[in-house]
C-alpha positions in Angstrom: -17.0 -23.6 9.9 -15.4 -20.6 11.0 -16.1 -17.1 10.2 -13.7 -14.3 9.9 -15.3 -10.8 9.5 -12.5 -8.3 8.2 -11.1 -11.5 6.6 -9.5 -9.7 3.8 -7.8 -7.2 6.3 -4.6 -7.2 8.0 -5.1 -9.3 11.2 -8.1 -11.1 9.5 -5.9 -12.5 6.6 -3.0 -13.4 8.7 -5.5 -15.3 11.0 -7.0 -17.2 7.8 -3.7 -18.4 6.7 -2.7 -19.6 10.2 -6.5 -21.6 10.2 -5.0 -23.1 6.8 -2.2 -23.9 8.1 -4.2 -25.8 11.3 -5.5 -27.7 8.0 -8.7 -25.6 8.5 -10.1 -24.5 5.2 -13.9 -24.5 5.8 -14.2 -20.5 6.6 -16.3 -18.1 5.6 -14.7 -14.4 5.0 -16.9 -11.4 5.7 -15.4 -8.3 4.3 -16.0 -5.1 2.2 -14.1 -5.2 -0.9 -14.9 -1.8 -2.4 -11.3 -1.5 -2.8 -10.7 -4.4 -4.9 -6.9 -4.3 -4.6 -7.6 -5.6 -1.0 -8.3 -9.1 -2.8 -4.5 -9.8 -2.7 -4.5 -10.5 1.0 -6.9 -13.4 0.1 -5.3 -14.7 -2.7 -3.1 -17.0 -0.9 -6.1 -18.3 1.4 -8.1 -21.4 1.4 -11.8 -20.2 2.2 -15.1 -21.9 1.5 -17.1 -18.6 1.2 -17.0 -15.1 1.2 -19.9 -12.4 1.8 -19.8 -8.7 1.7 -20.4 -7.4 5.5 -23.8 -6.0 4.5 -24.9 -9.1 3.3 -23.7 -11.0 6.1 -25.5 -8.9 8.6 -28.9 -9.5 6.6 -27.9 -13.0 6.5 -27.7 -13.6 10.5 -30.5 -11.3 11.0 -32.9 -13.3 8.9 -31.5 -16.6 10.2 -30.1 -17.9 6.7 -27.0 -19.5 8.2 -26.6 -23.2 9.3 -25.4 -22.3 12.7 -24.8 -26.0 14.0 -21.7 -25.8 11.5 -20.4 -22.6 13.1 -17.5 -23.4 15.4 -16.4 -19.9 16.1 -16.5 -16.4 15.0 -13.5 -14.1 15.0 -14.8 -10.7 14.4 -11.8 -8.5 13.2 -13.8 -6.2 10.8 -14.1 -2.6 11.8 -13.3 1.0 10.7 -10.0 1.5 12.2 -9.2 4.8 11.0 -8.4 6.8 14.1 -8.9 10.2 12.1 -12.7 9.4 11.1 -14.8 11.7 12.9 -18.1 10.6 11.4 -19.3 9.5 14.7 -22.7 8.2 13.4 -20.8 6.0 10.7 -18.4 4.8 13.2 -20.9 3.9 16.1 -23.2 1.8 13.3 -20.1 0.1 11.8 -18.1 -0.4 15.0 -20.8 -0.7 17.7 -24.2 -1.7 16.4 -22.6 -4.0 14.0 -20.6 -5.7 16.8 -23.8 -5.8 19.1 -25.8 -7.6 16.7 -23.1 -9.9 15.8 -22.6 -10.9 19.7 -26.3 -11.3 20.0 -26.4 -13.9 17.2 -23.4 -15.7 18.5 -25.0 -15.9 22.0 -28.5 -17.0 20.6 -26.6 -20.0 18.8 -23.8 -20.6 21.7 -21.1 -19.8 19.4 -17.8 -18.6 20.7 -17.0 -15.2 19.8 -13.3 -13.6 19.6 -13.4 -9.9 18.8 -11.1 -7.1 17.8 -10.7 -4.4 20.5 -8.2 -1.6 20.6 -5.7 0.0 22.8 -7.1 3.2 21.7 -9.5 2.9 24.5 -7.1 4.2 27.0 -6.2 7.3 25.4 -3.6 9.5 27.1 -3.5 7.4 30.4 -0.7 6.1 31.6 -1.9 3.0 33.3 -3.0 0.2 30.6 -4.8 -2.2 32.7 -8.4 -3.6 31.7 -10.6 -1.5 34.0 -13.0 1.7 33.9 -10.7 3.6 35.5 -8.0 3.6 32.9 -10.4 4.3 30.0 -10.1 7.7 28.3 -10.4 7.8 24.3 -9.4 10.5 22.7 -11.3 9.9 19.3 -14.6 8.4 18.2 -12.8 5.2 17.1 -11.6 4.5 20.7 -14.8 5.4 22.0 -16.8 2.7 19.6 -14.4 0.2 21.0 -14.6 1.3 24.5 -18.6 1.2 24.3 -18.5 -2.5 22.8 -16.1 -3.7 25.5 -18.7 -2.1 28.2 -21.4 -3.8 26.7 -20.0 -7.1 26.8 -18.4 -6.8 30.5 -22.0 -5.9 31.5 -23.3 -9.1 29.7 -20.7 -11.4 31.6 -23.2 -12.9 33.9 -25.4 -13.9 31.2 -23.3 -15.2 28.6 -24.2 -18.6 27.2 -20.9 -19.0 25.2 -17.4 -17.8 25.0 -16.9 -14.0 24.2 -13.2 -12.5 24.2 -12.2 -8.9 23.6 -8.6 -8.5 22.6 -7.1 -4.8 22.9 -4.7 -4.8 20.4 -1.7 -2.4 20.9 0.2 -1.3 17.9 0.4 -4.2 15.5 2.7 -4.5 12.4 3.3 -7.2 10.0 2.6 -8.7 6.5 -0.5 -7.7 4.5 -1.1 -4.4 6.0 -0.4 -2.0 3.0 -3.7 -1.6 2.2 -4.2 0.4 5.5 -2.3 3.2 3.7 -1.7 5.9 6.4 -3.2 3.7 9.3 -0.4 1.1 8.6 2.2 0.5 11.2 5.4 2.7 11.7 7.7 -0.4 10.5 5.7 -0.1 7.1 6.2 3.6 6.7 9.7 3.9 7.9 10.9 1.0 5.6 9.5 2.9 2.6 10.9 6.2 3.6 14.2 4.6 4.1 14.0 2.6 0.9 12.7 5.7 -1.2 15.4 8.4 -0.1 17.2 6.9 3.2 15.5 9.0 5.6 13.3 7.9 8.7 11.0 10.6 9.5 9.9 10.8 13.3 8.1 13.3 14.9 10.1 16.0 16.9 9.6 17.1 20.5 5.8 16.7 21.5 4.4 17.7 24.8 6.0 15.7 27.3 8.8 13.9 24.9 12.0 15.1 23.3 12.4 14.4 19.6 11.8 10.4 18.5 11.3 9.7 22.3 7.4 8.9 21.9 6.9 5.2 22.8 4.7 2.6 21.9 4.1 -1.1 22.4 4.7 -2.6 19.2 3.6 -6.2 18.5 4.0 -8.4 15.7 0.8 -9.7 13.9 1.8 -13.5 14.3 1.8 -13.1 18.0 -1.8 -11.2 17.9 -2.9 -14.1 15.7 -1.2 -16.6 18.3 -3.4 -15.3 21.3 -6.6 -15.4 18.9 -6.0 -18.9 18.5 -5.2 -19.6 22.3 -8.6 -18.4 23.0 -10.2 -20.5 20.2 -8.1 -23.5 22.2 -9.6 -22.3 25.5 -13.5 -21.9 25.4 -13.6 -21.7 29.1 -11.7 -18.3 29.2 -13.8 -14.9 28.5 -13.0 -11.4 29.2 -11.5 -8.4 27.8 -7.7 -8.5 27.6 -4.6 -6.6 26.3 -2.6 -7.8 23.6 0.8 -6.2 23.4 4.3 -7.2 24.4 4.2 -5.5 27.8 7.3 -3.5 26.6 7.4 0.0 25.3 9.9 1.1 22.8 10.9 4.6 21.5 10.5 5.7 18.1 14.2 6.1 17.7 14.8 2.5 18.6 12.2 1.3 16.0 14.0 3.6 13.3 17.6 2.2 14.2 16.4 -1.4 14.1 15.4 -0.8 10.4 18.3 1.2 9.5 20.3 -1.5 10.6 18.5 -3.8 8.5 19.1 -1.6 5.2 22.5 -0.9 6.8 22.0 2.7 5.6 19.7 5.8 6.3 19.4 8.4 8.7 16.8 10.0 11.1 14.9 13.6 10.4 12.8 14.9 13.0 9.5 16.7 11.9 7.5 19.3 13.7 5.0 17.8 15.7 1.6 18.4 14.3 -0.8 21.1 15.8 -4.0 19.1 15.3 -2.5 16.1 17.5 -1.0 18.1 20.3 -4.2 17.2 22.6 -5.1 13.8 21.1 -2.1 11.9 20.7 -0.8 8.7 23.0 2.8 9.7 23.6 3.0 6.4 25.4 1.5 2.7 25.2 2.7 -0.2 27.3 0.2 -3.5 27.7 -0.3 -4.7 31.0 -0.5 -8.3 30.4 -1.3 -9.4 34.2 -5.2 -10.0 33.2 -3.8 -12.0 30.0 -1.4 -14.2 32.4 -3.9 -14.7 35.1 -6.2 -16.1 32.7 -3.2 -18.8 31.7 -2.6 -17.5 28.2 1.4 -18.4 27.8 1.8 -16.8 24.4 5.3 -15.0 24.3 6.0 -12.0 22.4 8.7 -11.2 19.8 10.6 -7.9 20.4 11.2 -5.6 17.3 14.8 -6.9 17.0 13.2 -10.6 16.6 10.1 -9.8 14.5 10.8 -6.8 12.0 13.6 -8.2 10.1 11.3 -10.7 9.2 8.9 -8.6 8.1 11.0 -6.5 6.0 12.4 -9.5 4.2 8.5 -10.0 3.6 8.3 -6.4 2.3 11.2 -6.6 0.1 9.9 -9.6 -1.6 6.4 -8.4 -2.1 8.0 -4.9 -4.0 10.0 -7.3 -6.0 7.1 -9.4 -7.5 3.9 -7.5 -6.9 1.9 -6.2 -9.8 -0.5 -3.9 -7.6 -0.3 -0.5 -8.3 -0.8 0.4 -4.5 2.4 -1.2 -3.8 
């Protein structure tokens, strides 16, 4: 059995579908479906069981799982709202929960592949997996960094594989439930289809209008990296997952405008509340990922965005979900 926490979420549901494509359907999804509309991400998936995230935590604490049948745990569940400032909630949900799951996996020698984030780097200009490049700008980034640090301190005592994947800016199918936290690709597409205008940030501290830069990575490539580590249980550590190439917001907007063959760019005033807590540039350093032997290739915006937009257009045509 595979366990996927956050399995009804963005990356988690794509991971479940890819496991299905491999012929795997003995999968337990763990999530929080208080927002019932998120069931849509699981509608096309073949799973064996579902547990609420609180029930799952109670189950592993009280040893009520058949641990011998668990092949691996993909821990994708977290609060990923970067504007959430309830530190007690964030640390309990992202840090303490992850620690409990790690201890469970180590006790039973179960591989654990978990989601970290490029948010740990903050406004740094280097994006390497070491302590000198870490400076999170919010409690979300700090919660992710602290668990990475906890894992790194345990490395000499690990009994089974533990892999942390620092995702950069992921986009792709099944992210609509993320609302404001959905990718720029998602939001710019909907802006252009609704009124023909892609709205980008104007000038910020070090950037001209629309010249802020991100390492945009397709969700299918993120899933490929997860599955590479599943297939290489000898590999452990914390690794960046991005394309290794930074792209300007203007470039992304033009890829989407070219797809629709219409639209224009409008620049909006950079928000005052983000001036001192905004990453103007991200770019994954893939040296550690390549050094461990991971040879997964990453799609460019031009390669992956059109297929995602096709998917979004098809969804808008046949989706009864009022959230779409």
